[in-house]
C-alpha positions, 0 to 999 in steps of 0.5 A: 560552495553548494552552487546548485543548492544556492540556486535551487533554494533561491528559486523555490523560496521565491516561486513558492508565493510569487512568480518570476517577476517577484523573483526578479525583484528579490534578486535585485535586492540581494544583488545590492546587499551583495555589493554592499558586503563587497564594498563595490556599490555605487554611492548615492549621486555618485558617478557610475562606473562599470563593474570590473570583472571578478578574478581568482584573486577576488574569490580568494579574498571573499567567496561572495564574488562567486555568489555575486556572479550567480545572482547576476545570472539568476536575475537575467534568467528570471527576467527572461522567464518573466517576459516569456510568462507574460507572452505565453497566451499570445495568439501567435506565440512569442515572436519578434522583439519579445523572443529576441529580448528573451534570448538576450537576457538568457545569453547574459545569464549564460555568460555570467555563469560561464564566467564562474566556471572560468574563475573556479577552474583556475589553479590559483583559486583557493577553496574551489573543489572538483564538485564546485567546478562540476556544479558550475559547469552544469549550471552554465550548460543549463542556462546556455541550453535554455538560451539555445532552446529559445533560439531554436538551435536544437543541436546545440541545445541538445549538447548543452543539456546533455552536458548538464544531464551527465554531470548531474547524474554523476553528482547524484551518484556521488552525493545521493542528493535529491536536488540533482534528481529533481532538476533532471526529471523536471527540467533537463530530461523533458528538454532533451526529449523535445530537442531530440524530437525536433531533430527527428530522433526516434522515440525508442531512443532513451534519454540516457542514450541521447545524452551519451551520444550528444555529450561533448567528449572534446573536454578531456578534463571534464570526461576524466572527472566524470569517469572518476566519479562513475565510469559507467555514465559515459559508456559508449552508447549504441547508435540509434536504430529504428527497429529497437531500443537503442543503448539498452541491451537488457531491455526487452524489444517486445511485449507479449499480452495474451496472444498479442506480441507488440513492439515496445514503442518507447525506451522508458517503457522498455527500461521499466518493463525490464525492471519489472522482470528483475523485480519479479525474480527477486520477489520469487526468491524472497517468498521462498525464503520467507516461510517462517516470516509474518504476513506483513513481512512477506507483503513488504516484499511486494513493494519493489515490484509494485513500484516497478509496475507503476513506473511502467504504467506512468511511462506508457501513459506519458508515451500515449499522451505524447503521441496524442499531443503530436496529433496521432490518431487512435487508428495509427499502428503506434497508438494501437501497440501502445494501447495493448502495452497499456493494458498489459502493464496495468494488468500486471500492476493490478495483479500484484496489488491483488497478490499483496492483499491475498498475502495479508488475508492469511492462509488459503486467502483467509478461508480458514478461521485463524486469528492468531494469538495475543502472545508474540511468536517464540524464538527459534531456540525455544523448545516446545516444552518451554513454550507456554500455551498461547492464549486465544484472542478475545472477541473484540480482536477477532472482530477487528481482524475480520474487519481487516479481512473484509476491507482487503476483500473490498480492495481486491474487488475494486481492483478486479473492476479496474481490470474490467475497464482496461481496453481489450479485456471485455472483448476477450471472452476467456479472460472476462469469464476468468475475472468473473470467477475470481470476483465470485470467489472473493465475494464468497470470502467476504461473505464468509468473513462477515458471517463469522463476525455475526457468529462471534457476537451471537447472531447465528441466524444472520451468520447462517444466511450469509454462509448460505449466500457465500456457498452460492457464490463459491459454486458459481466460481467453481462453475466458471473457472476453467478446470484446465488452469494450472498454477504453480504453488511456488510462485508468489501470489498474484491475481491467478487462482487455482481451481483447487483453491476455489474447491477448497473454499467450497468445502470449507463453506459447506462445512460451515453451513452444516455447522451453523445449521446445527447451531441455529437448530439448537438455538431454536430448541432452546428458545422453544423450551424457554418459551414453554417455561415462561408459559408455565410460570405465567399459569402457576398460582401465586403461592408457588411463586412467592420467591419471585418479585411480581414486577407487573403486580401480583395476580390475586385472582390466582392465589392457590389452585382449587380444587387441589390436585394430588401432588408429591409433598416434601416432608422432613425425615423425622416425621416419617420416623415418628409415624413408623411407631404407629403403623400396624400391618395386618396379620402381625401382632403388636410387640410388647411395650417397654413397661411389660417386661418390668412385671414379668421379672423375678424377685427383685431383679432389676430389669436390664436396660434396653438399648435405644433405637431409632433417632432421638430415642424413639423406637420399638 
């Protein structure tokens, strides 16, 4: 039958654009339509007759009778809430006839809801499951608790809301539905806490313990059904105690921050802090097992502890707001302990935020120049010989990764500023100096990342200036960080940074500084040589620059160099060979020419042909 869903959806749909008066009007129309479906509507100008009580036989014939009772209960509840909202701004509060009218309407709503429970609990009611009966009992207890809340019957109110709390917890465990969780967090738990406060119950008692102790165990069938769904819900709780957290054996009783050990003032804080400790252990195990995983997979393991620490922060803020609402001054010991708790839980949450960002920056907090590759990681069974050489990332992707690193460093620096604003941090000189050293460390890393991006796009001078600035910040971090601080390498990354990491960054930046000094020097020499070449080109005559197009026009005043200077002139080899025939060296007689041997021949003997020498038949 989905009783809880039927009620919650009707409320949400009406209150989304209206108020309780709008909801009351809608319920009247829905009641009329329901009566028409059942054929029990009073005819026009007909004689009024009192409606008969709904029985199990009626429900057997049509389940609309159950919804008729629920709509009747909801209409009375909406009317009571409408009256309460109209008198919310009264100077003396809701008193007199207004309060009695509200109590009367809520009592009528509770009686209609309890009638649903009686009808569904009868053995001869078909179609009514155990879940339907439990939902009807929880809804009836919720409306009855609201009536007792307005009547200021705090013990009865606590019992009614405890019944609702236990049933909805059991149903939420069985169905994993968010409807029950929303009702518990928004309506039931605040009402239980306020009723317990009116009964002078200590705030150190958790809501779960209050509900367990106030739950009416006389209803054997209800207790049996709850134990069938979840036997741990009705586990016997410890009696309330002034000295610690009741009903929570594993929850810590105290919290240590620096040299202060304070008692935890609220049960929700203790439960959340206990969850933080368990999450920290699981994170340590996950980090040890994630040696071969990517950065984002390791960072995802931080989600649980971030959620746990945020819950602890929210619980502490709520406890402080409650004390302020009760008129407790800042000098009260309870408020002082809560302020120390607030600083501790906020410091813990910010530390793990910074640790997650440090994981994403890469090895050594991004100090080394590593960008990854375009190729995906190889499978574990692939051998090194089969693996292809990974390609280097292009400049655009390198710049994008450096931009991501700079954004992560900005987030870390913002978190460090948040730590400085926490109560008590500025007065702790040792902690303030350590936070200042961490800030200098991450500023140096940010300057280094930006310098590398300038180096990629060719701005070597800008890169050198940024690296020089980063070296100054790293030296300040080394000077301010205590040398005696020791941090285990096996722990997950958080805020704390070891002196070895700061020293490693200083060495990396110093090496980058020397390298970029050399790069800038080479660039300056290259530019100087290029400037000299341009100067030569500008003084060369026009005849030597015929291969260049004169963009600004030809310089006709410098066509040739006059008077000419001695210079080497390139000549083709054939000219040198021809000239060799006409060179005579002193002290040597010229050899006979080719036509002299013809006269010296005897008789008619023909002269022997002479072999050709030199190129193209020329020669001696």
